[in-house]
Legacy VTK file of the C-alpha trace (Angstrom):
# vtk DataFile Version 3.0
C-alpha trace
ASCII
DATASET POLYDATA
POINTS 401 float
-6.168 75.202 13.832
-6.979 74.182 17.372
-4.574 71.917 19.206
-5.987 69.436 21.681
-4.098 68.343 24.738
-5.151 65.866 27.372
-3.580 65.361 30.729
-4.123 61.918 32.197
-5.455 62.011 35.723
-6.601 58.464 36.456
-8.494 55.518 35.090
-10.060 52.779 37.157
-11.427 49.373 36.140
-14.889 48.433 37.364
-16.236 44.934 36.820
-18.364 42.175 38.251
-22.083 41.874 38.634
-22.483 45.628 38.543
-21.783 45.674 34.808
-23.556 42.783 33.131
-22.587 43.960 29.643
-18.867 43.622 30.387
-16.004 45.223 32.333
-16.123 49.029 32.446
-13.196 51.398 32.788
-13.488 54.922 34.327
-11.183 57.507 32.816
-10.541 61.052 34.180
-8.468 63.725 32.483
-7.920 67.408 31.646
-8.623 68.616 28.121
-7.213 71.802 26.570
-7.741 73.455 23.206
-5.131 76.003 22.058
-3.590 75.650 25.508
-6.859 76.771 27.160
-9.146 74.588 29.319
-12.198 73.264 27.475
-15.743 73.762 28.675
-18.660 72.007 26.949
-19.520 68.586 25.530
-16.961 66.650 23.520
-17.166 63.325 21.621
-14.592 60.839 22.895
-13.559 57.408 21.510
-11.496 54.954 23.551
-9.340 52.206 21.967
-6.846 49.619 23.241
-3.709 49.203 21.086
-1.015 46.503 21.232
1.793 48.964 20.480
2.817 52.336 21.917
2.806 54.152 18.553
1.661 51.715 15.848
0.146 48.210 15.923
-3.529 47.272 15.892
-6.216 49.051 17.918
-9.569 47.682 19.115
-12.387 50.145 19.811
-14.680 50.038 22.811
-18.065 48.467 22.077
-19.558 51.831 23.158
-17.911 53.514 20.142
-17.881 57.356 20.255
-19.595 58.899 23.331
-20.372 62.490 24.327
-18.967 63.652 27.689
-19.299 66.970 29.550
-16.085 68.923 30.087
-15.979 71.697 32.743
-12.953 73.976 32.937
-10.955 71.267 31.173
-11.923 68.481 33.565
-13.988 65.461 32.483
-14.847 62.009 33.723
-15.820 59.203 31.365
-16.678 55.523 31.530
-16.482 53.022 28.653
-16.755 49.282 28.112
-13.363 47.598 27.874
-12.632 46.257 24.355
-12.461 42.445 24.095
-8.721 41.861 23.709
-6.332 39.204 25.025
-4.542 40.931 27.883
-2.113 37.997 28.161
-0.660 38.761 24.722
1.621 41.551 26.036
1.499 45.263 26.865
-1.571 47.315 25.979
-1.984 51.070 25.508
-5.049 53.339 25.795
-5.653 55.691 22.877
-8.167 58.578 23.287
-9.671 60.377 20.281
-11.559 63.702 20.655
-13.817 64.703 17.799
-12.127 62.140 15.526
-8.566 63.324 16.314
-6.323 60.803 18.091
-4.381 62.327 20.988
-0.848 61.329 21.875
0.957 59.832 23.557
-0.928 56.645 24.290
-1.248 55.676 27.948
0.160 52.288 28.995
-2.242 50.193 31.052
-1.037 49.299 34.546
-1.981 46.470 36.893
-5.367 47.961 37.837
-7.094 47.637 34.415
-5.196 44.405 33.812
-7.556 42.806 36.298
-9.846 42.356 33.280
-7.752 39.361 32.361
-8.261 37.799 35.785
-11.931 38.632 36.149
-13.260 36.982 32.967
-11.952 34.644 30.269
-14.347 36.129 27.746
-11.759 38.789 26.962
-9.036 36.227 26.065
-9.027 35.730 22.290
-7.954 32.085 22.506
-10.283 31.056 25.350
-13.298 28.751 25.159
-16.516 30.092 26.638
-17.966 28.149 29.575
-21.536 28.568 28.321
-20.737 26.673 25.105
-18.166 27.029 22.356
-16.349 25.159 19.567
-12.640 24.321 19.625
-10.850 24.184 16.280
-7.659 22.591 17.640
-6.863 19.579 19.817
-7.487 19.605 23.572
-4.660 18.081 25.611
-5.413 17.195 29.226
-2.818 16.004 31.731
-5.474 14.811 34.174
-8.807 13.000 34.039
-12.028 14.251 32.421
-15.443 13.996 34.034
-18.505 14.345 31.789
-21.960 14.859 33.284
-25.033 13.025 32.029
-25.836 13.951 28.448
-29.405 14.861 27.620
-31.266 12.153 25.704
-28.872 9.291 26.424
-29.162 9.437 30.209
-25.405 8.871 30.397
-22.227 10.858 30.019
-21.044 11.066 26.420
-18.426 12.605 24.166
-19.807 13.832 20.823
-17.225 13.487 18.026
-19.529 14.243 15.065
-23.181 13.949 14.090
-24.422 10.530 15.273
-20.898 9.615 16.418
-20.627 9.614 20.197
-18.896 7.724 22.990
-20.825 6.996 26.185
-21.091 4.395 28.941
-22.868 1.036 28.711
-24.593 -0.150 31.886
-26.235 -3.358 30.612
-24.574 -6.379 32.208
-25.485 -8.509 29.175
-23.049 -6.415 27.133
-20.394 -6.524 29.815
-20.806 -2.870 30.787
-18.072 -0.434 29.790
-17.955 1.948 26.846
-20.619 2.309 24.133
-19.673 3.709 20.704
-22.598 4.759 18.529
-20.969 3.961 15.156
-18.386 1.654 13.588
-14.912 1.441 15.100
-11.824 1.475 12.855
-8.637 0.319 14.570
-5.287 0.953 12.891
-3.376 -1.431 15.168
-4.716 -4.542 16.930
-7.720 -4.990 19.215
-7.375 -6.955 22.433
-10.251 -7.975 24.693
-11.160 -10.648 27.234
-14.258 -11.558 25.188
-15.932 -10.369 21.963
-19.697 -10.255 21.352
-21.597 -10.041 18.060
-21.416 -11.402 14.509
-17.923 -12.676 13.666
-18.744 -14.092 10.204
-16.547 -11.487 8.461
-13.476 -12.322 10.546
-10.495 -14.032 8.920
-7.650 -16.038 10.398
-9.861 -17.420 13.187
-8.957 -20.951 14.289
-11.611 -22.936 16.144
-9.905 -25.263 18.595
-11.088 -28.859 18.215
-12.252 -28.370 14.607
-10.741 -29.845 11.437
-9.275 -27.239 9.085
-10.688 -27.102 5.545
-7.217 -26.541 4.070
-6.068 -29.909 5.482
-5.824 -31.473 8.911
-5.573 -34.761 10.822
-8.466 -36.250 12.775
-7.542 -38.277 15.843
-11.059 -39.624 16.316
-13.664 -41.341 14.148
-15.716 -39.538 11.471
-19.251 -40.922 11.436
-21.747 -39.953 8.715
-25.414 -40.830 9.215
-28.225 -40.673 6.718
-28.767 -41.991 3.207
-27.497 -38.818 1.528
-24.232 -38.364 3.439
-21.270 -37.948 1.090
-17.610 -37.060 1.331
-16.615 -35.248 -1.872
-12.992 -34.246 -2.392
-10.743 -32.931 -5.141
-7.715 -34.715 -3.669
-6.965 -38.074 -2.086
-8.073 -39.296 1.324
-5.349 -40.968 3.367
-6.148 -43.235 6.279
-4.148 -45.663 8.384
-7.298 -47.605 9.202
-9.996 -49.136 7.031
-12.997 -48.051 4.968
-16.285 -49.873 5.502
-19.366 -49.864 3.305
-20.482 -50.498 -0.264
-17.597 -49.894 -2.680
-19.329 -51.076 -5.857
-19.237 -47.593 -7.423
-15.628 -46.875 -6.486
-13.018 -46.581 -9.235
-9.234 -46.518 -9.346
-8.844 -48.913 -6.402
-5.416 -50.543 -5.954
-5.613 -53.646 -3.760
-2.378 -55.164 -2.482
-3.974 -58.295 -1.015
-6.930 -60.112 -2.618
-9.081 -62.845 -1.134
-10.803 -64.076 -4.283
-10.635 -64.331 -8.058
-11.365 -61.098 -9.946
-11.303 -60.457 -13.693
-8.850 -57.794 -14.887
-9.547 -56.137 -18.251
-6.949 -54.090 -20.138
-8.570 -52.158 -22.971
-5.356 -50.667 -24.318
-3.934 -53.935 -25.655
-7.122 -55.985 -25.958
-5.834 -58.532 -23.446
-7.455 -60.255 -20.514
-5.823 -61.565 -17.374
-6.772 -63.337 -14.196
-5.675 -62.276 -10.730
-5.229 -65.408 -8.693
-4.482 -64.805 -5.001
-2.366 -65.441 -3.087
0.252 -66.207 -5.751
-0.102 -62.730 -7.289
-1.377 -61.428 -10.646
-0.773 -63.595 -13.739
-1.241 -62.003 -17.178
-1.536 -64.068 -20.338
-1.740 -63.399 -24.111
-0.289 -59.930 -23.688
1.633 -58.627 -26.700
4.429 -56.265 -25.669
4.931 -54.278 -28.893
4.650 -50.723 -27.587
7.206 -48.194 -26.494
7.077 -47.333 -22.810
6.253 -43.753 -21.943
8.780 -43.767 -19.112
11.610 -44.493 -21.602
12.411 -47.280 -24.075
14.515 -48.251 -27.132
13.055 -48.529 -30.640
14.550 -51.128 -32.957
13.023 -49.572 -36.071
12.573 -46.109 -37.539
10.265 -43.488 -36.049
8.276 -41.581 -38.682
6.220 -38.597 -37.596
4.758 -35.831 -39.852
4.607 -33.417 -36.928
6.489 -34.161 -33.742
7.319 -32.121 -30.633
9.610 -33.566 -27.993
10.056 -32.129 -24.513
13.166 -34.187 -23.869
16.029 -35.324 -26.111
15.817 -38.001 -28.822
18.459 -40.740 -28.943
18.460 -42.709 -32.222
21.023 -44.867 -34.057
19.417 -43.976 -37.387
16.795 -41.389 -38.301
15.222 -39.948 -41.439
13.463 -36.574 -41.361
11.174 -35.620 -44.245
10.632 -32.045 -43.038
12.614 -29.374 -41.230
13.933 -29.719 -37.697
14.254 -26.802 -35.289
16.436 -27.334 -32.240
18.324 -25.174 -29.749
21.344 -27.509 -30.080
22.257 -30.642 -32.018
24.819 -33.338 -31.148
25.554 -36.271 -33.496
28.071 -39.096 -33.579
28.981 -40.110 -37.155
30.089 -43.520 -38.437
32.287 -44.271 -41.452
34.100 -40.916 -41.477
35.376 -41.422 -37.949
33.941 -38.037 -36.929
30.652 -36.382 -36.073
28.753 -35.647 -39.277
25.610 -33.914 -40.447
24.044 -35.459 -43.551
22.147 -33.023 -45.773
21.752 -35.272 -48.848
23.476 -38.189 -50.575
27.244 -37.503 -50.579
26.644 -34.089 -49.003
28.023 -34.234 -45.479
29.331 -31.726 -42.988
31.898 -33.039 -40.543
34.856 -31.936 -38.417
38.450 -31.747 -39.691
41.135 -32.870 -37.248
44.214 -32.592 -39.548
46.391 -29.724 -38.331
47.918 -29.039 -41.781
44.450 -28.227 -43.089
43.801 -25.853 -40.211
41.295 -28.098 -38.428
37.651 -26.947 -38.335
34.795 -28.028 -40.643
34.975 -30.448 -43.589
32.296 -30.271 -46.304
32.122 -33.231 -48.701
30.902 -31.227 -51.716
31.163 -27.766 -53.264
30.261 -24.688 -51.210
28.214 -21.873 -52.705
28.319 -18.553 -50.852
25.563 -16.058 -51.725
27.404 -13.166 -50.071
31.123 -12.803 -49.470
33.544 -15.247 -47.872
36.021 -14.009 -45.279
38.847 -16.040 -43.739
42.259 -15.518 -42.131
43.856 -17.780 -44.799
42.680 -19.754 -47.854
44.137 -23.154 -48.953
43.911 -24.835 -52.399
43.867 -23.914 -56.109
43.171 -20.197 -56.641
43.645 -20.135 -60.435
39.966 -19.425 -61.034
40.023 -16.312 -58.856
39.790 -12.869 -60.499
40.784 -9.435 -59.301
43.758 -10.802 -57.352
46.854 -8.551 -57.280
50.161 -10.169 -56.269
52.309 -7.562 -54.491
55.917 -7.452 -55.848
55.016 -8.998 -59.251
55.342 -7.350 -62.702
52.056 -6.957 -64.546
51.817 -8.630 -67.952
50.051 -5.633 -69.435
53.088 -3.493 -68.699
54.929 -2.380 -65.630
58.191 -0.775 -64.390
60.852 -2.775 -62.653
62.959 -0.972 -60.078
65.664 -3.668 -59.917
LINES 1 402
401 0 1 2 3 4 5 6 7 8 9 10 11 12 13 14 15 16 17 18 19 20 21 22 23 24 25 26 27 28 29 30 31 32 33 34 35 36 37 38 39 40 41 42 43 44 45 46 47 48 49 50 51 52 53 54 55 56 57 58 59 60 61 62 63 64 65 66 67 68 69 70 71 72 73 74 75 76 77 78 79 80 81 82 83 84 85 86 87 88 89 90 91 92 93 94 95 96 97 98 99 100 101 102 103 104 105 106 107 108 109 110 111 112 113 114 115 116 117 118 119 120 121 122 123 124 125 126 127 128 129 130 131 132 133 134 135 136 137 138 139 140 141 142 143 144 145 146 147 148 149 150 151 152 153 154 155 156 157 158 159 160 161 162 163 164 165 166 167 168 169 170 171 172 173 174 175 176 177 178 179 180 181 182 183 184 185 186 187 188 189 190 191 192 193 194 195 196 197 198 199 200 201 202 203 204 205 206 207 208 209 210 211 212 213 214 215 216 217 218 219 220 221 222 223 224 225 226 227 228 229 230 231 232 233 234 235 236 237 238 239 240 241 242 243 244 245 246 247 248 249 250 251 252 253 254 255 256 257 258 259 260 261 262 263 264 265 266 267 268 269 270 271 272 273 274 275 276 277 278 279 280 281 282 283 284 285 286 287 288 289 290 291 292 293 294 295 296 297 298 299 300 301 302 303 304 305 306 307 308 309 310 311 312 313 314 315 316 317 318 319 320 321 322 323 324 325 326 327 328 329 330 331 332 333 334 335 336 337 338 339 340 341 342 343 344 345 346 347 348 349 350 351 352 353 354 355 356 357 358 359 360 361 362 363 364 365 366 367 368 369 370 371 372 373 374 375 376 377 378 379 380 381 382 383 384 385 386 387 388 389 390 391 392 393 394 395 396 397 398 399 400
């Protein structure tokens, strides 16, 4: 197997207008096969690698080229691969006939002038002739934009049909023109706004009366035969109303200047209001209970009755059930509060301490389930299943004493 050796002689960077396709590097070296100088044509490939032994390598756009070798000496030129020289150290790898030679040669300051001569070989750079940025652009100084084609003014294009440019018309106040809607997260402040403001809320027109309620300091004058003031609530005025009030209703007049008939349909009574002595009512029968509160001398009978407030009665008879969250009664005759369920069937309180206090029931008590108490009083002779501890059973038992 033949062994290839290359001795680095020099490589020089050439750039500028001479090489329109891109920067070119000239490389000279000595090539040996089996330790003997090579003579003839050989195929060479040049790559730039970001590591001395491993890493990633980028080939020259020229790919593999054939160069003449005479007595081991050769001179080659190749287009510099488009890599970002600012990313760190770079190494030149030469392959002959598909075999990579080692070691790689580290680039020095001369070929590094590629980085200074053109930004096209910086991976993260934006081309001057036109490019697209995928990230944000942060500028610490001002930006000047030349006239944009079509608009005749400088503009910043944010998206299709969304651009920011200048406005020169004095009728619009000059300034900045935005081609689409503007959405503001915070607040917007301006010396003056132009356009349709019908969709604005919270706008107060100085000198106008608010629809939600307000006070007018001047006079409201309505002209025309079809001028009306329609309201769902009352109208309060410290002055006077003038005009035809024949169709008004619900008028309360504190001072009258004539005689007016007053009709009360609820009690079929008539009265005469005679100013200035006041209002005199006649033939009025007061036999109703006032809604604001009153006392009934008789019994109130109602087949179905719902009361929002409490009922106070000296005597009452209920023909159907009563449901209440609480019930308070003051009894007469027994000298205690009582609840009457039927004739001679009363439930009352017991104040005698010897009877344990509590509840007194005037009749028998029937318990559907069981009855539980700390102590029972009275005759227990009718009880069954009662065992007296310490007693001798009649049926037979054993006495220990």
